[in-house]
C-alpha positions as CSV (number, residue, x, y, z in Angstrom):
1,M,286.9,218.7,278.3
2,I,285.2,217.4,281.5
3,E,285.1,219.8,284.5
4,L,284.1,219.2,288.0
5,K,284.0,222.3,290.3
6,H,283.6,221.8,294.0
7,V,281.3,218.8,293.6
8,S,279.9,217.2,296.7
9,K,277.5,214.2,297.0
10,R,276.0,212.4,299.9
11,F,274.1,209.1,300.0
12,G,272.3,209.3,303.4
13,D,275.0,209.6,306.0
14,R,277.8,208.6,303.6
15,V,279.9,211.3,301.9
16,A,280.7,210.0,298.4
17,L,282.2,213.2,297.1
18,D,283.6,216.1,299.2
19,G,284.3,219.2,297.2
20,V,285.9,217.5,294.3
21,S,287.4,219.6,291.5
22,L,289.2,218.3,288.5
23,D,289.7,219.0,284.8
24,V,290.0,216.3,282.2
25,Q,291.7,217.6,279.1
26,S,290.5,216.5,275.7
27,G,292.5,213.6,274.2
28,T,294.1,212.6,277.5
29,V,293.8,209.4,279.5
30,H,292.8,210.6,283.0
31,V,293.0,207.9,285.7
32,L,290.9,208.1,288.9
33,L,293.0,206.0,291.4
34,G,292.0,205.0,294.9
35,S,290.7,202.2,297.1
36,S,287.0,201.1,297.3
37,G,284.8,203.9,298.6
38,S,287.1,206.7,297.6
39,G,284.5,208.3,295.3
40,K,286.0,207.3,291.9
41,S,282.9,205.6,290.5
42,T,280.7,208.4,291.8
43,V,282.7,210.9,289.7
44,L,281.8,208.9,286.6
45,R,278.2,208.8,287.6
46,V,277.9,212.6,288.0
47,V,279.6,213.1,284.6
48,L,277.1,210.7,283.0
49,G,274.2,212.5,284.9
50,L,273.2,209.2,286.6
51,V,273.3,211.0,289.9
52,A,273.0,214.8,290.5
53,P,275.5,216.5,292.8
54,D,274.3,218.1,296.0
55,E,276.7,221.0,295.4
56,G,279.0,222.1,292.7
57,Q,279.0,222.0,288.9
58,V,279.8,219.4,286.3
59,R,280.4,220.4,282.7
60,V,281.2,218.5,279.5
61,D,282.7,220.7,276.7
62,G,281.3,223.7,278.6
63,T,277.7,222.4,278.8
64,P,276.3,221.8,282.4
65,V,275.3,218.2,283.0
66,N,271.7,218.2,284.2
67,E,268.3,216.6,283.4
68,A,267.8,218.9,280.4
69,T,271.2,218.2,278.8
70,R,271.9,214.6,279.8
71,S,270.2,212.8,276.9
72,T,272.3,214.9,274.4
73,L,275.6,214.7,276.3
74,V,275.5,210.9,276.9
75,K,275.4,210.3,273.1
76,G,279.0,211.5,273.1
77,M,280.1,209.1,275.9
78,G,280.9,205.4,275.9
79,Y,280.6,203.7,279.3
80,V,282.3,200.4,280.2
81,V,281.7,198.7,283.6
82,Q,283.4,195.7,285.2
83,D,282.8,192.4,283.3
84,G,281.3,194.3,280.4
85,G,277.8,194.8,281.8
86,L,276.3,192.7,279.0
87,Y,272.7,191.7,278.6
88,P,272.6,187.9,279.1
89,H,269.7,187.3,276.7
90,L,271.5,188.9,273.8
91,T,274.4,187.5,271.8
92,A,277.7,189.4,271.8
93,F,276.9,190.9,268.4
94,D,273.5,192.1,269.5
95,N,275.0,193.6,272.7
96,V,277.5,195.5,270.6
97,A,274.9,196.5,268.0
98,L,272.4,197.8,270.5
99,P,273.5,201.5,270.5
100,A,273.4,201.6,266.7
101,Q,269.9,200.0,266.6
102,V,268.6,202.6,269.1
103,S,270.1,205.3,266.9
104,G,268.4,204.0,263.9
105,W,271.5,202.8,261.9
106,P,270.9,200.7,258.8
107,A,271.7,197.0,259.4
108,A,274.6,197.0,256.8
109,R,276.3,199.9,258.6
110,T,275.9,198.2,261.9
111,R,277.4,195.0,260.6
112,A,280.3,196.8,259.1
113,R,281.0,198.8,262.2
114,T,280.8,195.7,264.4
115,A,283.2,193.8,262.1
116,A,285.7,196.7,262.3
117,L,285.5,196.9,266.1
118,G,285.8,193.1,266.4
119,E,289.0,193.2,264.3
120,M,290.3,196.1,266.5
121,V,289.8,194.1,269.8
122,G,290.5,190.6,268.4
123,L,287.1,189.0,268.4
124,D,286.0,187.1,265.3
125,E,282.4,186.5,264.0
126,D,282.1,183.1,265.6
127,T,282.8,184.6,269.0
128,L,280.3,187.4,268.5
129,R,277.6,184.8,267.8
130,R,277.9,183.5,271.4
131,Y,276.0,184.6,274.5
132,P,277.8,186.3,277.4
133,R,277.7,183.1,279.5
134,E,279.6,181.4,276.7
135,L,282.4,183.9,276.8
136,S,285.5,184.3,279.0
137,G,285.9,187.3,281.3
138,G,288.4,188.9,278.9
139,Q,286.0,188.3,275.9
140,R,283.1,189.9,277.8
141,Q,285.2,192.9,278.6
142,R,286.2,193.3,274.9
143,V,282.5,193.1,273.9
144,G,281.7,195.8,276.5
145,L,284.4,198.0,275.0
146,M,283.1,197.4,271.5
147,R,279.6,198.4,272.6
148,A,281.0,201.6,274.1
149,L,282.9,202.4,270.9
150,M,280.0,201.6,268.6
151,L,278.9,205.2,268.0
152,D,282.5,206.4,268.0
153,P,282.0,208.7,271.0
154,P,284.7,211.3,271.8
155,I,284.6,210.4,275.5
156,L,285.2,207.0,277.1
157,L,284.3,206.3,280.7
158,L,285.7,203.1,282.1
159,D,284.7,201.9,285.6
160,E,287.2,199.2,286.8
161,P,286.9,197.5,283.4
162,L,289.6,195.0,284.2
163,G,289.0,194.5,287.9
164,A,287.4,191.0,287.7
165,L,290.1,189.4,285.4
166,D,293.0,187.1,286.3
167,P,296.4,188.7,286.2
168,I,297.5,187.3,282.9
169,V,294.4,188.3,281.0
170,R,294.4,191.6,282.8
171,A,298.0,192.4,281.7
172,E,297.1,191.4,278.1
173,L,294.1,193.7,278.1
174,Q,296.0,196.5,279.7
175,A,298.5,196.4,276.8
176,Q,295.6,196.3,274.3
177,L,293.9,199.3,275.9
178,K,297.1,201.3,275.9
179,S,297.5,200.7,272.2
180,L,293.8,201.5,271.5
181,F,293.9,204.7,273.5
182,Q,297.0,205.9,271.6
183,T,295.4,204.9,268.2
184,L,291.9,206.4,268.9
185,G,293.0,209.6,270.6
186,K,289.8,209.8,272.7
187,T,289.3,211.5,276.0
188,V,289.3,208.7,278.5
189,V,288.5,208.6,282.2
190,L,289.5,205.3,283.7
191,V,288.6,204.2,287.3
192,T,291.0,201.7,288.9
193,H,292.5,200.8,292.3
194,D,295.5,199.1,290.6
195,I,298.7,201.2,290.7
196,R,300.4,199.4,287.8
197,E,297.4,200.0,285.6
198,A,297.3,203.7,286.5
199,A,301.0,204.0,285.8
200,L,300.7,202.2,282.4
201,L,297.6,203.9,281.1
202,G,297.3,207.3,282.7
203,S,298.7,210.5,281.3
204,V,297.2,212.2,284.3
205,I,296.3,210.5,287.6
206,T,294.0,211.8,290.3
207,L,294.4,210.0,293.6
208,M,291.3,210.0,295.8
209,T,290.4,208.9,299.3
210,A,287.2,209.3,301.3
211,G,285.5,211.4,298.6
212,R,288.4,213.9,298.3
213,V,291.2,214.5,295.9
214,V,294.6,214.0,297.4
215,Q,296.8,214.8,294.4
216,H,296.7,215.3,290.6
217,G,299.6,214.7,288.3
218,R,301.7,212.3,286.3
219,F,302.6,209.0,288.0
220,A,306.2,210.3,288.5
221,D,304.8,213.4,290.3
222,L,302.9,211.3,292.8
223,L,305.9,209.0,293.3
224,E,308.6,211.6,293.5
225,R,306.7,214.6,294.9
226,P,303.8,213.3,297.0
227,A,301.5,216.0,298.3
228,A,300.7,214.1,301.5
229,P,301.9,211.0,303.4
230,F,298.8,209.1,302.1
231,V,300.1,209.3,298.6
232,T,303.3,207.4,299.5
233,Q,301.4,205.0,301.7
234,F,299.0,204.1,298.9
235,L,301.6,203.8,296.1
236,T,303.8,201.5,298.2
237,A,300.9,199.4,299.5
238,Q,300.9,197.2,296.3
239,T,304.6,196.7,296.0
240,L,305.9,193.1,296.2
241,P,307.7,192.1,299.4
242,T,311.5,192.0,299.1
243,E,311.8,189.1,301.5
244,R,309.8,185.9,302.1
């Protein structure tokens, strides 16, 4: 379980998080939904220990996230950013294998795990020999997901993983992620601004704006029982026009 209790964070004069509290239950896909600047990505960063909150507490499986515990806690988290966040001087295989190499895995174990992950996400050995510049956006994103899954962490943190993709590739990867999440049964926190993505993938959705939580719940809860006018305003902002 991931817990944030009254967490606040400022960057200079900008309020990134304003008293945020949320619980991410084990084995769920928890979507952080909101527009740019709403604080979604900062939530991931405080969970990872990349930034320390000014106020409040962050716990992972009951352990406070701080400088003393971060190195241990992050071993149980896979982190995926937009466009995969790959190292350009390494092949796709070497990007995927990096966490295993750092952890001292034997080469044979690393190769076997990489092959299994490649089969899982639909990337063959020839593709994994290429460098990031030689891959499509969807392929880079799959490589980033493979790297995050390399050590089989119980928690996955995904920060706008499909945000840079064209609609067709995005829809394909959304379906693939849904299937993977159901198969793997991991605890997932997914950041997105896309309402359809949130509805498709999220078992629980937290809608945020200006560093604050507006509403938690299933997509149907937000749609049918909005806690504030902003919820309806946000959910209807991306609907297609009925007339041209």
